N, CA, C and O atoms as a DFTB+ gen file, in Angstrom:
760 C
 N C O
     1  1       0.603      -0.779      -0.054
     2  2       0.148       0.166      -0.295
     3  2       0.847       1.137      -0.065
     4  3       1.851       1.001       0.634
     5  1       0.495       2.361      -0.592
     6  2       1.204       3.459      -0.665
     7  2       1.041       4.110       0.472
     8  3       0.255       3.540       1.228
     9  1       1.692       5.524       1.048
    10  2       1.423       6.313       1.928
    11  2       0.179       6.821       2.077
    12  3      -0.498       6.946       3.098
    13  1      -0.089       7.148       0.761
    14  2      -1.433       8.102       0.418
    15  2      -2.922       7.211       0.635
    16  3      -3.965       7.713       1.052
    17  1      -2.700       5.526       0.174
    18  2      -3.517       5.193       1.126
    19  2      -3.991       4.299       2.044
    20  3      -4.863       3.431       2.022
    21  1      -3.140       4.752       2.935
    22  2      -3.264       4.445       4.573
    23  2      -3.860       5.323       4.947
    24  3      -4.997       4.931       5.211
    25  1      -3.672       6.983       5.248
    26  2      -4.097       7.642       5.742
    27  2      -6.245       7.960       5.080
    28  3      -7.200       8.434       5.695
    29  1      -6.129       7.431       3.717
    30  2      -7.426       7.528       3.165
    31  2      -8.178       6.112       4.105
    32  3      -9.130       6.400       4.830
    33  1      -7.902       5.235       4.072
    34  2      -8.043       3.732       4.915
    35  2      -8.237       4.361       5.957
    36  3      -9.246       5.009       5.682
    37  1      -7.966       4.602       6.932
    38  2      -7.874       5.181       8.238
    39  2      -8.507       6.227       8.558
    40  3      -8.609       6.521       9.749
    41  1      -9.061       7.003       7.584
    42  2     -10.049       8.508       7.411
    43  2     -11.117       7.633       7.589
    44  3     -11.786       7.764       8.614
    45  1     -11.511       6.445       6.490
    46  2     -12.455       5.846       5.907
    47  2     -13.492       5.004       7.417
    48  3     -14.692       4.958       7.687
    49  1     -12.127       4.419       8.127
    50  2     -12.230       3.733       9.016
    51  2     -12.661       4.425      10.155
    52  3     -13.401       3.905      10.991
    53  1     -12.272       5.476      10.225
    54  2     -12.961       6.975      11.428
    55  2     -14.310       7.343      11.045
    56  3     -15.052       7.674      11.970
    57  1     -14.647       7.351      10.190
    58  2     -15.644       8.167       9.509
    59  2     -16.668       6.879       9.459
    60  3     -17.758       7.175       9.947
    61  1     -16.609       5.947       9.135
    62  2     -17.783       4.564       9.547
    63  2     -17.417       4.503      10.790
    64  3     -18.542       4.106      11.091
    65  1     -16.765       4.536      12.010
    66  2     -16.980       3.736      13.451
    67  2     -17.474       5.058      13.692
    68  3     -18.290       4.749      14.560
    69  1     -17.609       6.439      13.565
    70  2     -17.952       7.600      13.936
    71  2     -19.410       6.927      13.580
    72  3     -20.212       6.644      14.470
    73  1     -19.601       6.761      12.556
    74  2     -21.098       6.709      11.988
    75  2     -22.051       5.905      12.849
    76  3     -23.144       6.174      13.348
    77  1     -21.272       4.821      12.860
    78  2     -21.494       3.686      13.687
    79  2     -21.684       3.712      14.810
    80  3     -22.700       3.149      15.217
    81  1     -20.806       4.360      15.748
    82  2     -21.135       4.809      16.872
    83  2     -22.345       5.020      17.236
    84  3     -23.038       4.487      18.103
    85  1     -22.675       6.400      16.002
    86  2     -23.967       7.130      16.793
    87  2     -25.012       6.728      16.355
    88  3     -26.006       7.225      16.884
    89  1     -25.254       5.669      15.214
    90  2     -25.976       5.238      14.888
    91  2     -26.350       3.611      15.988
    92  3     -27.373       2.940      15.851
    93  1     -25.553       3.395      16.711
    94  2     -26.189       2.420      17.961
    95  2     -25.838       3.031      18.817
    96  3     -25.669       2.319      19.807
    97  1     -25.485       4.669      19.082
    98  2     -26.452       5.145      20.139
    99  2     -27.616       5.419      20.473
   100  3     -28.213       5.429      21.550
   101  1     -27.877       5.637      19.456
   102  2     -29.646       6.095      18.867
   103  2     -30.383       5.091      19.076
   104  3     -31.434       5.193      19.708
   105  1     -29.788       3.550      18.394
   106  2     -30.488       2.779      18.673
   107  2     -30.553       1.995      20.106
   108  3     -31.573       1.381      20.419
   109  1     -29.408       2.049      20.960
   110  2     -29.512       2.081      22.137
   111  2     -30.612       3.068      23.415
   112  3     -31.118       2.711      24.479
   113  1     -30.630       4.346      22.696
   114  2     -30.961       5.075      23.707
   115  2     -32.747       4.523      22.410
   116  3     -33.194       3.689      23.197
   117  1     -33.310       4.506      21.751
   118  2     -34.483       3.692      21.584
   119  2     -35.012       2.555      22.297
   120  3     -36.186       2.381      22.624
   121  1     -34.194       1.929      22.469
   122  2     -34.710       0.446      22.986
   123  2     -34.703       0.975      25.087
   124  3     -35.134       0.326      26.041
   125  1     -34.143       2.113      25.058
   126  2     -33.984       2.482      27.048
   127  2     -35.694       3.322      26.797
   128  3     -36.667       3.137      27.528
   129  1     -35.661       3.963      25.936
   130  2     -37.151       4.779      26.106
   131  2     -38.475       4.039      25.509
   132  3     -39.592       4.483      25.774
   133  1     -38.244       2.581      24.473
   134  2     -38.987       1.975      24.719
   135  2     -39.623       1.034      25.588
   136  3     -40.795       0.659      25.543
   137  1     -38.205       0.498      26.843
   138  2     -38.293       0.095      27.826
   139  2     -39.066       0.849      29.050
   140  3     -39.653       0.235      29.941
   141  1     -38.976       2.361      28.957
   142  2     -39.164       3.053      29.646
   143  2     -40.982       3.546      29.561
   144  3     -41.747       3.568      30.525
   145  1     -41.426       4.011      27.685
   146  2     -42.693       3.771      27.896
   147  2     -43.402       2.604      28.191
   148  3     -44.460       2.620      28.821
   149  1     -42.836       1.527      27.738
   150  2     -43.365      -0.009      27.761
   151  2     -43.722      -0.119      29.474
   152  3     -44.788      -0.636      29.806
   153  1     -42.857       0.350      30.418
   154  2     -43.238       0.070      31.883
   155  2     -43.932       1.156      32.492
   156  3     -44.435       1.003      33.605
   157  1     -44.028       2.456      31.755
   158  2     -44.789       3.503      32.605
   159  2     -46.615       2.876      31.727
   160  3     -47.706       2.940      32.295
   161  1     -46.404       2.420      30.507
   162  2     -47.997       1.650      30.120
   163  2     -48.543       0.697      31.419
   164  3     -49.496       0.883      32.175
   165  1     -47.543      -0.398      31.361
   166  2     -47.564      -1.458      32.694
   167  2     -47.899      -0.915      33.991
   168  3     -48.443      -1.600      34.857
   169  1     -47.605       0.228      34.136
   170  2     -48.190       0.717      35.169
   171  2     -49.283       1.326      35.573
   172  3     -49.864       1.286      36.658
   173  1     -49.642       2.232      34.017
   174  2     -50.700       2.530      34.354
   175  2     -52.115       2.067      34.078
   176  3     -53.198       2.607      34.300
   177  1     -51.748       0.775      33.466
   178  2     -53.176      -0.126      33.304
   179  2     -53.070      -0.696      34.754
   180  3     -54.057      -1.432      34.775
   181  1     -52.464      -0.812      36.012
   182  2     -52.144      -1.614      36.944
   183  2     -52.749      -0.632      37.679
   184  3     -53.478      -1.197      38.495
   185  1     -52.824       0.754      37.820
   186  2     -53.267       1.796      38.090
   187  2     -55.015       1.819      37.743
   188  3     -55.753       2.263      38.623
   189  1     -55.513       1.408      36.657
   190  2     -56.742       1.759      35.697
   191  2     -57.401       0.265      36.693
   192  3     -58.550       0.410      37.109
   193  1     -56.497      -1.441      37.130
   194  2     -57.167      -2.056      37.633
   195  2     -57.367      -1.839      38.937
   196  3     -58.404      -2.216      39.483
   197  1     -56.310      -1.150      39.647
   198  2     -56.288      -1.062      40.687
   199  2     -57.664      -0.327      40.915
   200  3     -58.584      -0.764      41.608
   201  1     -57.652       0.838      40.232
   202  2     -59.267       2.147      40.362
   203  2     -60.630       1.137      40.398
   204  3     -61.578       0.832      41.122
   205  1     -60.087       0.875      39.216
   206  2     -61.617      -0.091      38.597
   207  2     -61.780      -0.891      39.579
   208  3     -62.974      -0.928      39.874
   209  1     -60.769      -1.951      40.622
   210  2     -61.747      -3.181      41.686
   211  2     -62.163      -1.877      42.721
   212  3     -63.283      -1.744      43.214
   213  1     -61.087      -1.007      42.924
   214  2     -61.443      -0.466      44.315
   215  2     -63.279       0.685      44.208
   216  3     -63.942       0.827      45.236
   217  1     -63.648       1.186      43.139
   218  2     -64.807       1.089      42.452
   219  2     -65.780       0.283      42.463
   220  3     -66.846       0.579      43.003
   221  1     -65.571      -0.831      41.886
   222  2     -66.120      -1.620      42.469
   223  2     -66.361      -2.338      43.758
   224  3     -67.517      -2.698      43.979
   225  1     -65.522      -2.570      44.554
   226  2     -65.517      -2.925      45.886
   227  2     -66.483      -1.313      46.769
   228  3     -67.229      -1.380      47.746
   229  1     -66.201      -0.404      46.200
   230  2     -67.045       0.725      46.930
   231  2     -68.721       0.622      46.548
   232  3     -69.608       1.007      47.310
   233  1     -68.921       0.083      45.348
   234  2     -70.184      -0.158      44.967
   235  2     -70.635      -1.125      46.179
   236  3     -71.345      -0.759      47.115
   237  1     -70.152      -2.304      46.021
   238  2     -70.715      -3.207      46.836
   239  2     -70.880      -2.620      48.175
   240  3     -72.063      -2.573      48.512
   241  1     -70.027      -2.147      49.056
   242  2     -70.039      -1.686      49.910
   243  2     -71.227      -0.713      50.239
   244  3     -71.700      -0.594      51.369
   245  1     -71.710       0.057      48.982
   246  2     -73.208       0.844      49.259
   247  2     -74.034       0.355      48.858
   248  3     -75.147       0.844      49.050
   249  1     -73.887      -0.868      48.093
   250  2     -74.746      -1.974      47.805
   251  2     -75.660      -2.207      49.110
   252  3     -76.817      -1.930      49.426
   253  1     -74.135      -3.108      49.945
   254  2     -74.920      -3.683      51.297
   255  2     -75.292      -2.577      52.242
   256  3     -76.392      -2.596      52.794
   257  1     -74.496      -1.691      52.437
   258  2     -75.218      -0.511      53.350
   259  2     -76.332      -0.224      52.981
   260  3     -77.018      -0.151      54.000
   261  1     -77.235       0.094      51.664
   262  2     -78.604       1.049      51.746
   263  2     -79.643      -0.729      51.957
   264  3     -80.734      -0.809      52.520
   265  1     -78.772      -2.076      51.238
   266  2     -79.748      -2.960      51.760
   267  2     -79.756      -3.248      52.960
   268  3     -80.822      -3.634      53.439
   269  1     -78.889      -3.175      53.580
   270  2     -78.991      -3.225      55.232
   271  2     -79.937      -2.494      56.327
   272  3     -80.335      -2.780      57.455
   273  1     -80.131      -1.185      55.250
   274  2     -80.665      -0.342      56.102
   275  2     -81.834      -0.528      55.901
   276  3     -82.502      -0.633      56.930
   277  1     -82.740      -0.674      54.307
   278  2     -83.631      -1.142      53.996
   279  2     -84.382      -2.257      54.779
   280  3     -85.570      -2.318      55.094
   281  1     -83.395      -3.089      54.999
   282  2     -83.887      -4.666      55.410
   283  2     -84.413      -4.495      56.812
   284  3     -85.432      -5.040      57.238
   285  1     -83.169      -3.223      57.879
   286  2     -83.738      -2.724      59.211
   287  2     -84.809      -1.942      59.549
   288  3     -85.305      -1.869      60.673
   289  1     -85.276      -1.167      58.246
   290  2     -86.385      -0.613      58.247
   291  2     -88.025      -0.989      58.130
   292  3     -89.041      -0.572      58.686
   293  1     -87.701      -2.102      57.005
   294  2     -88.590      -2.950      57.063
   295  2     -89.023      -3.874      58.047
   296  3     -90.129      -3.939      58.584
   297  1     -87.898      -4.666      58.240
   298  2     -88.094      -5.387      59.834
   299  2     -88.904      -4.181      61.000
   300  3     -89.790      -4.492      61.796
   301  1     -88.401      -2.989      60.849
   302  2     -88.579      -2.564      62.332
   303  2     -90.177      -1.633      61.603
   304  3     -90.654      -0.726      62.285
   305  1     -90.665      -1.902      60.589
   306  2     -92.050      -1.607      60.415
   307  2     -92.845      -2.515      60.341
   308  3     -94.063      -2.439      60.508
   309  1     -92.423      -3.135      60.170
   310  2     -93.362      -5.185      60.502
   311  2     -93.565      -4.970      62.227
   312  3     -94.664      -5.240      62.712
   313  1     -92.546      -4.519      63.030
   314  2     -93.042      -4.846      64.297
   315  2     -93.353      -3.912      64.629
   316  3     -93.184      -3.887      65.848
   317  1     -94.075      -2.277      64.001
   318  2     -94.678      -1.625      64.528
   319  2     -95.926      -1.694      64.215
   320  3     -96.858      -1.471      64.988
   321  1     -96.007      -1.999      63.097
   322  2     -97.675      -2.830      62.793
   323  2     -98.156      -3.692      63.054
   324  3     -99.337      -3.792      62.723
   325  1     -97.450      -4.903      63.865
   326  2     -97.391      -6.038      65.012
   327  2     -98.290      -5.501      65.656
   328  3     -99.486      -5.790      65.613
   329  1     -97.517      -4.269      66.619
   330  2     -97.659      -3.545      67.626
   331  2     -99.552      -2.826      67.807
   332  3    -100.373      -2.925      68.719
   333  1     -99.597      -2.099      66.362
   334  2    -100.784      -1.488      66.020
   335  2    -101.721      -2.503      65.842
   336  3    -102.755      -2.551      66.510
   337  1    -101.424      -3.331      64.973
   338  2    -102.626      -4.279      65.083
   339  2    -103.119      -5.257      66.117
   340  3    -104.239      -5.762      66.195
   341  1    -102.073      -5.429      66.893
   342  2    -102.233      -6.162      68.396
   343  2    -103.086      -5.335      69.474
   344  3    -103.849      -5.890      70.264
   345  1    -102.808      -3.497      69.406
   346  2    -103.848      -2.888      69.845
   347  2    -104.931      -2.473      69.169
   348  3    -105.287      -1.317      69.396
   349  1    -105.464      -3.019      68.507
   350  2    -106.380      -2.782      67.249
   351  2    -106.145      -0.747      67.058
   352  3    -107.090       0.041      67.042
   353  1    -104.838      -0.402      66.956
   354  2    -104.761       0.921      66.676
   355  2    -104.014       0.974      65.086
   356  3    -103.076       1.711      64.782
   357  1    -104.642       0.074      64.263
   358  2    -103.894       0.593      62.883
   359  2    -104.351       1.416      62.151
   360  3    -105.571       1.337      62.005
   361  1    -103.520       2.697      61.275
   362  2    -104.031       3.276      60.771
   363  2    -103.018       3.968      59.638
   364  3    -101.789       3.891      59.651
   365  1    -103.916       4.727      58.567
   366  2    -103.850       4.620      57.219
   367  2    -101.889       5.230      57.199
   368  3    -101.283       5.537      56.173
   369  1    -101.445       5.241      58.287
   370  2    -100.330       6.326      57.862
   371  2     -99.766       5.362      58.369
   372  3     -98.610       5.410      57.951
   373  1     -99.892       4.434      59.079
   374  2     -99.014       2.976      59.566
   375  2     -99.055       2.036      58.385
   376  3     -98.070       1.356      58.098
   377  1    -100.438       1.976      57.540
   378  2    -100.212       1.195      56.486
   379  2     -99.268       1.667      55.531
   380  3     -98.685       0.859      54.808
   381  1     -98.981       3.338      55.423
   382  2     -98.543       3.785      54.545
   383  2     -96.874       3.078      54.641
   384  3     -96.119       2.274      54.093
   385  1     -96.955       3.796      55.473
   386  2     -95.184       3.935      56.069
   387  2     -94.852       2.086      56.103
   388  3     -93.676       1.819      55.858
   389  1     -95.431       1.319      56.275
   390  2     -94.819      -0.402      55.938
   391  2     -94.900      -0.345      54.353
   392  3     -93.886      -0.651      53.726
   393  1     -95.935      -0.008      53.736
   394  2     -95.354      -0.359      52.308
   395  2     -94.716       0.363      51.826
   396  3     -94.183      -0.209      50.875
   397  1     -94.267       1.792      51.916
   398  2     -93.190       2.470      51.820
   399  2     -91.735       1.529      52.679
   400  3     -90.652       1.384      52.113
   401  1     -91.886       1.254      53.399
   402  2     -90.448       0.140      53.811
   403  2     -90.462      -0.833      52.961
   404  3     -89.399      -1.200      52.461
   405  1     -91.792      -1.507      52.592
   406  2     -91.438      -2.338      51.707
   407  2     -90.949      -2.257      50.008
   408  3     -90.203      -3.085      49.485
   409  1     -91.566      -1.043      49.291
   410  2     -90.790      -0.770      48.597
   411  2     -89.694      -0.315      48.359
   412  3     -89.061      -0.410      47.308
   413  1     -89.309       0.380      49.640
   414  2     -87.601       0.963      49.610
   415  2     -86.973      -0.168      49.797
   416  3     -85.931      -0.024      49.158
   417  1     -86.959      -1.502      50.416
   418  2     -86.588      -2.473      50.169
   419  2     -86.305      -3.669      49.563
   420  3     -85.474      -4.573      49.643
   421  1     -87.455      -3.315      48.815
   422  2     -87.816      -4.054      47.426
   423  2     -86.402      -3.479      46.309
   424  3     -85.747      -4.167      45.526
   425  1     -86.306      -2.322      46.544
   426  2     -86.027      -1.490      45.643
   427  2     -84.275      -1.766      45.947
   428  3     -83.429      -1.715      45.053
   429  1     -84.101      -1.940      46.803
   430  2     -82.718      -2.507      47.295
   431  2     -82.624      -3.868      46.906
   432  3     -81.764      -4.246      46.110
   433  1     -83.117      -4.316      47.210
   434  2     -82.927      -5.952      47.142
   435  2     -83.026      -5.854      45.351
   436  3     -81.936      -6.197      44.892
   437  1     -83.941      -5.516      44.336
   438  2     -83.304      -5.728      43.327
   439  2     -82.057      -5.175      42.531
   440  3     -81.683      -5.604      41.439
   441  1     -81.446      -4.106      43.287
   442  2     -80.209      -3.899      42.627
   443  2     -79.115      -4.524      43.313
   444  3     -77.970      -4.597      42.869
   445  1     -79.646      -5.121      44.780
   446  2     -78.588      -6.317      44.573
   447  2     -78.628      -7.468      44.214
   448  3     -77.536      -8.035      44.233
   449  1     -79.673      -8.186      43.810
   450  2     -79.802      -9.275      42.853
   451  2     -78.538      -8.729      41.383
   452  3     -77.710      -9.539      40.965
   453  1     -78.599      -7.867      41.040
   454  2     -77.332      -7.614      39.564
   455  2     -75.941      -7.623      40.239
   456  3     -74.936      -8.029      39.656
   457  1     -75.949      -7.030      41.825
   458  2     -74.828      -6.469      41.991
   459  2     -73.526      -7.510      43.054
   460  3     -72.299      -7.610      43.100
   461  1     -74.657      -8.078      43.730
   462  2     -74.149      -9.058      45.114
   463  2     -73.123     -10.086      44.497
   464  3     -72.774      -9.808      43.350
   465  1     -72.619     -11.139      45.012
   466  2     -72.028     -11.686      44.216
   467  2     -73.146     -13.408      45.027
   468  3     -73.544     -13.349      46.191
   469  1     -73.364     -14.390      44.341
   470  2     -74.405     -15.537      44.533
   471  2     -74.310     -16.445      46.061
   472  3     -75.277     -17.094      46.459
   473  1     -73.315     -16.392      46.643
   474  2     -73.383     -16.615      48.051
   475  2     -73.902     -15.474      48.934
   476  3     -74.811     -15.708      49.730
   477  1     -73.557     -14.687      48.868
   478  2     -74.401     -13.296      49.624
   479  2     -75.908     -13.586      48.823
   480  3     -76.710     -14.309      49.414
   481  1     -76.132     -13.250      48.026
   482  2     -77.151     -13.048      47.780
   483  2     -78.627     -14.474      47.961
   484  3     -79.852     -14.534      47.847
   485  1     -77.649     -15.241      48.242
   486  2     -78.286     -16.461      48.687
   487  2     -79.090     -16.068      49.888
   488  3     -80.318     -16.107      49.968
   489  1     -78.328     -15.721      50.724
   490  2     -78.569     -14.777      52.041
   491  2     -79.512     -13.837      52.214
   492  3     -80.332     -13.601      53.102
   493  1     -79.330     -13.522      51.551
   494  2     -80.308     -11.817      50.889
   495  2     -81.174     -12.032      50.506
   496  3     -82.080     -11.382      51.030
   497  1     -81.572     -12.896      49.522
   498  2     -83.267     -14.138      49.320
   499  2     -83.717     -14.338      50.038
   500  3     -84.907     -14.022      50.048
   501  1     -83.035     -15.144      51.428
   502  2     -83.532     -15.826      52.381
   503  2     -84.042     -14.592      52.885
   504  3     -85.013     -14.483      52.135
   505  1     -84.082     -13.558      53.639
   506  2     -84.027     -12.358      54.236
   507  2     -85.027     -11.586      53.771
   508  3     -85.826     -11.111      54.577
   509  1     -85.152     -11.322      52.348
   510  2     -86.323     -10.455      51.174
   511  2     -87.428     -11.548      51.344
   512  3     -88.484     -10.990      51.644
   513  1     -87.571     -12.958      51.257
   514  2     -88.699     -13.668      51.265
   515  2     -89.123     -13.640      52.939
   516  3     -90.252     -13.205      53.163
   517  1     -88.608     -13.910      53.688
   518  2     -88.342     -13.879      54.695
   519  2     -89.938     -12.664      55.896
   520  3     -90.889     -12.898      56.641
   521  1     -89.013     -11.138      55.134
   522  2     -90.029     -10.166      55.443
   523  2     -91.174     -10.160      54.309
   524  3     -92.208      -9.645      54.733
   525  1     -91.250     -10.600      52.980
   526  2     -92.267     -10.417      52.059
   527  2     -93.422     -11.406      53.040
   528  3     -94.629     -11.311      52.820
   529  1     -92.949     -12.213      53.975
   530  2     -94.021     -13.406      54.099
   531  2     -94.255     -12.774      55.549
   532  3     -95.327     -13.031      56.097
   533  1     -93.594     -12.198      56.017
   534  2     -94.676     -11.181      57.629
   535  2     -95.368     -10.546      57.225
   536  3     -96.512     -10.464      57.671
   537  1     -94.884      -9.786      56.121
   538  2     -95.944      -8.242      55.489
   539  2     -96.751      -9.400      55.033
   540  3     -97.428      -9.572      56.047
   541  1     -97.182     -10.411      54.104
   542  2     -98.335     -10.847      53.681
   543  2     -99.072     -11.427      54.871
   544  3    -100.291     -11.262      54.915
   545  1     -98.417     -12.134      55.907
   546  2     -99.556     -11.917      56.984
   547  2    -100.084     -11.227      57.633
   548  3    -101.307     -11.373      57.616
   549  1     -99.630     -10.312      58.390
   550  2     -99.945      -8.939      58.816
   551  2    -101.185      -8.413      57.983
   552  3    -102.323      -8.251      58.423
   553  1    -100.632      -8.121      56.378
   554  2    -101.952      -7.445      55.712
   555  2    -103.177      -8.294      55.602
   556  3    -104.295      -7.778      55.602
   557  1    -102.967      -9.772      55.494
   558  2    -104.177     -10.243      55.661
   559  2    -104.593     -10.378      57.172
   560  3    -105.765     -10.719      57.332
   561  1    -104.015     -10.218      58.057
   562  2    -104.647      -9.786      59.275
   563  2    -105.425      -9.021      59.392
   564  3    -106.563      -9.192      59.828
   565  1    -104.714      -7.599      58.851
   566  2    -105.120      -6.253      58.891
   567  2    -106.443      -6.250      58.289
   568  3    -107.234      -5.359      58.599
   569  1    -106.708      -7.007      57.597
   570  2    -107.745      -7.002      56.104
   571  2    -108.941      -8.240      56.733
   572  3    -110.025      -8.713      56.390
   573  1    -108.342      -8.325      57.411
   574  2    -109.264      -9.417      58.535
   575  2    -109.928     -10.882      58.090
   576  3    -111.023     -11.427      58.227
   577  1    -108.659     -11.207      57.484
   578  2    -108.978     -12.531      56.788
   579  2    -107.967     -13.343      57.649
   580  3    -106.918     -12.925      58.138
   581  1    -108.516     -14.626      57.735
   582  2    -108.169     -15.977      59.069
   583  2    -107.079     -16.468      58.280
   584  3    -106.861     -16.610      57.076
   585  1    -106.520     -16.662      59.255
   586  2    -104.798     -17.285      58.822
   587  2    -104.907     -18.400      57.989
   588  3    -105.445     -19.388      58.487
   589  1    -104.537     -18.463      56.885
   590  2    -104.176     -19.405      55.875
   591  2    -103.411     -20.939      55.977
   592  3    -103.395     -21.874      55.177
   593  1    -102.784     -20.766      57.327
   594  2    -101.153     -21.633      57.525
   595  2    -100.970     -21.797      59.030
   596  3    -101.296     -21.089      59.983
   597  1    -100.429     -22.801      58.939
   598  2     -99.647     -22.672      60.288
   599  2     -98.426     -21.557      60.312
   600  3     -97.588     -21.558      59.410
   601  1     -98.375     -20.623      61.379
   602  2     -97.632     -19.680      61.299
   603  2     -98.391     -18.629      61.185
   604  3     -97.689     -17.626      61.053
   605  1     -99.280     -18.447      61.178
   606  2    -100.265     -16.990      60.808
   607  2    -101.370     -16.478      61.739
   608  3    -102.476     -15.987      61.513
   609  1    -100.629     -16.788      62.977
   610  2    -101.633     -16.269      63.620
   611  2    -101.089     -14.758      64.596
   612  3     -99.966     -14.842      65.092
   613  1    -101.644     -13.847      64.763
   614  2    -100.909     -12.552      65.423
   615  2     -99.713     -13.020      66.250
   616  3     -98.678     -12.354      66.215
   617  1     -99.790     -14.053      66.944
   618  2     -99.378     -14.391      68.183
   619  2     -97.741     -14.878      67.119
   620  3     -96.752     -14.154      67.230
   621  1     -97.719     -15.592      66.580
   622  2     -97.140     -16.463      65.631
   623  2     -95.947     -15.858      64.864
   624  3     -94.888     -16.432      64.611
   625  1     -96.261     -14.743      64.575
   626  2     -96.005     -13.692      63.240
   627  2     -95.193     -12.491      64.310
   628  3     -94.353     -11.717      63.849
   629  1     -95.588     -12.488      65.750
   630  2     -94.906     -11.669      66.352
   631  2     -93.253     -12.420      67.095
   632  3     -92.165     -11.971      67.455
   633  1     -93.896     -13.715      67.026
   634  2     -92.150     -14.879      67.284
   635  2     -91.127     -14.438      65.874
   636  3     -90.030     -13.880      65.842
   637  1     -91.976     -14.931      64.819
   638  2     -91.530     -14.499      63.368
   639  2     -90.478     -13.405      63.395
   640  3     -89.360     -13.352      62.883
   641  1     -91.073     -12.662      64.043
   642  2     -90.747     -10.926      63.629
   643  2     -89.239     -10.890      64.934
   644  3     -88.107     -10.620      64.534
   645  1     -89.469     -11.142      66.142
   646  2     -88.687     -11.120      67.299
   647  2     -87.263     -12.171      66.619
   648  3     -86.079     -11.837      66.644
   649  1     -87.767     -13.330      66.113
   650  2     -86.632     -14.298      65.504
   651  2     -85.701     -14.082      64.589
   652  3     -84.650     -14.695      64.399
   653  1     -86.385     -12.704      63.745
   654  2     -85.904     -12.813      62.508
   655  2     -84.385     -11.736      62.521
   656  3     -83.626     -11.667      61.555
   657  1     -84.236     -11.162      63.495
   658  2     -82.932     -10.781      63.965
   659  2     -82.216     -11.221      63.765
   660  3     -81.389     -10.755      62.981
   661  1     -82.071     -12.431      64.361
   662  2     -80.816     -13.535      64.140
   663  2     -80.721     -14.107      62.120
   664  3     -79.779     -14.701      61.594
   665  1     -81.828     -13.719      61.545
   666  2     -81.477     -13.887      59.990
   667  2     -80.710     -12.393      59.826
   668  3     -79.519     -12.144      59.641
   669  1     -81.740     -11.602      59.953
   670  2     -81.063     -10.389      59.808
   671  2     -79.246      -9.718      59.951
   672  3     -78.690      -8.939      59.177
   673  1     -78.622     -10.434      61.347
   674  2     -77.545     -10.704      61.429
   675  2     -77.018     -11.626      60.974
   676  3     -75.989     -11.868      61.605
   677  1     -77.208     -12.380      60.082
   678  2     -76.692     -13.601      59.252
   679  2     -76.194     -13.033      58.236
   680  3     -75.069     -13.319      57.827
   681  1     -77.143     -11.930      57.546
   682  2     -77.042     -11.564      56.197
   683  2     -76.189     -10.161      56.706
   684  3     -75.598      -9.683      55.738
   685  1     -76.016      -9.547      57.690
   686  2     -74.635      -8.527      57.686
   687  2     -73.689      -9.437      57.969
   688  3     -72.704      -9.140      57.293
   689  1     -73.500     -10.290      58.549
   690  2     -71.997     -11.129      58.684
   691  2     -71.763     -11.881      57.164
   692  3     -70.613     -11.707      56.760
   693  1     -72.334     -12.412      56.554
   694  2     -71.706     -12.852      55.320
   695  2     -71.812     -11.368      54.404
   696  3     -71.147     -11.602      53.395
   697  1     -72.275     -10.157      54.325
   698  2     -71.817      -9.123      53.204
   699  2     -70.574      -8.599      53.798
   700  3     -69.660      -8.313      53.024
   701  1     -70.356      -8.377      55.508
   702  2     -69.149      -7.989      56.250
   703  2     -68.135      -9.049      55.646
   704  3     -67.069      -8.495      55.377
   705  1     -68.138     -10.272      55.381
   706  2     -66.883     -10.908      54.909
   707  2     -67.182     -11.063      53.543
   708  3     -66.474     -11.960      53.084
   709  1     -67.765     -10.680      52.881
   710  2     -67.406     -10.559      51.435
   711  2     -66.673      -9.389      50.648
   712  3     -66.241      -9.351      49.496
   713  1     -66.682      -8.424      51.694
   714  2     -66.082      -6.965      51.272
   715  2     -64.728      -6.796      52.346
   716  3     -63.963      -5.833      52.414
   717  1     -64.702      -8.350      53.336
   718  2     -63.212      -8.318      53.976
   719  2     -62.955      -7.822      55.124
   720  3     -61.798      -7.595      55.479
   721  1     -64.318      -7.509      56.099
   722  2     -64.141      -7.094      56.794
   723  2     -64.522      -8.026      57.946
   724  3     -65.621      -8.443      58.314
   725  1     -62.689      -8.320      58.620
   726  2     -63.016      -9.700      60.442
   727  2     -63.996      -9.749      61.156
   728  3     -64.016      -8.804      61.945
   729  1     -64.850     -10.440      61.247
   730  2     -65.063     -10.258      62.334
   731  2     -64.806      -9.811      63.105
   732  3     -65.401      -8.797      63.470
   733  1     -63.516     -10.459      63.941
   734  2     -62.978     -10.000      65.186
   735  2     -62.397      -8.075      65.200
   736  3     -61.991      -7.706      66.302
   737  1     -62.386      -7.414      64.502
   738  2     -62.508      -5.865      63.816
   739  2     -63.585      -5.643      64.543
   740  3     -63.304      -5.106      65.615
   741  1     -64.850      -5.871      64.362
   742  2     -65.766      -5.723      64.498
   743  2     -66.887      -5.528      65.974
   744  3     -67.763      -4.756      66.364
   745  1     -65.841      -7.371      66.644
   746  2     -66.141      -7.239      68.100
   747  2     -67.325      -8.342      67.991
   748  3     -68.087      -8.497      68.946
   749  1     -67.471      -9.148      66.736
   750  2     -68.375      -9.989      66.343
   751  2     -68.104     -11.454      66.339
   752  3     -67.382     -11.825      65.414
   753  1     -68.428     -12.167      66.982
   754  2     -68.106     -13.369      67.030
   755  2     -68.149     -14.122      65.573
   756  3     -69.142     -13.916      64.875
   757  1     -67.062     -15.029      65.059
   758  2     -66.323     -14.929      63.994
   759  2     -67.729     -16.065      63.319
   760  3     -67.701     -16.456      62.152
């Protein structure tokens, strides 16, 4: 090789090396940026999932609160109505309050049917049917109709109303367990 060719080859290799190192640096920077974007997207997806789960848990908790309140109101109105019927002092206002409590409970129960897990719904359904059964007996007795069968006398329905607290407590216990509230945290036997 001549003395002029060697500096040209060295210059050529220097230029190629400079270009290749620039391209490699750019490619490495693109890979790093791609990883950062992928990681950030993964974090956003996790945050969206967490927020969705948190909102669903909040909606379920709210559903349980209003259903529990409506069940207690309905039960309380059944008890008030029974006392008035027993004393012979049923008024249109008491009838209206009982019917309002029944409608309120039915609305909360309908919402629960679409929202709560099946294991909780089985208990909620049992409470709903029990409250409505006592409602039917009291309304028939208020209307002057004779009891249809066992458990439909005025004294028997009162016993059922008082014993129903256990079913309401069981429903609350199952709802609390469903949303992860430990029984011991509430001072309630497991």
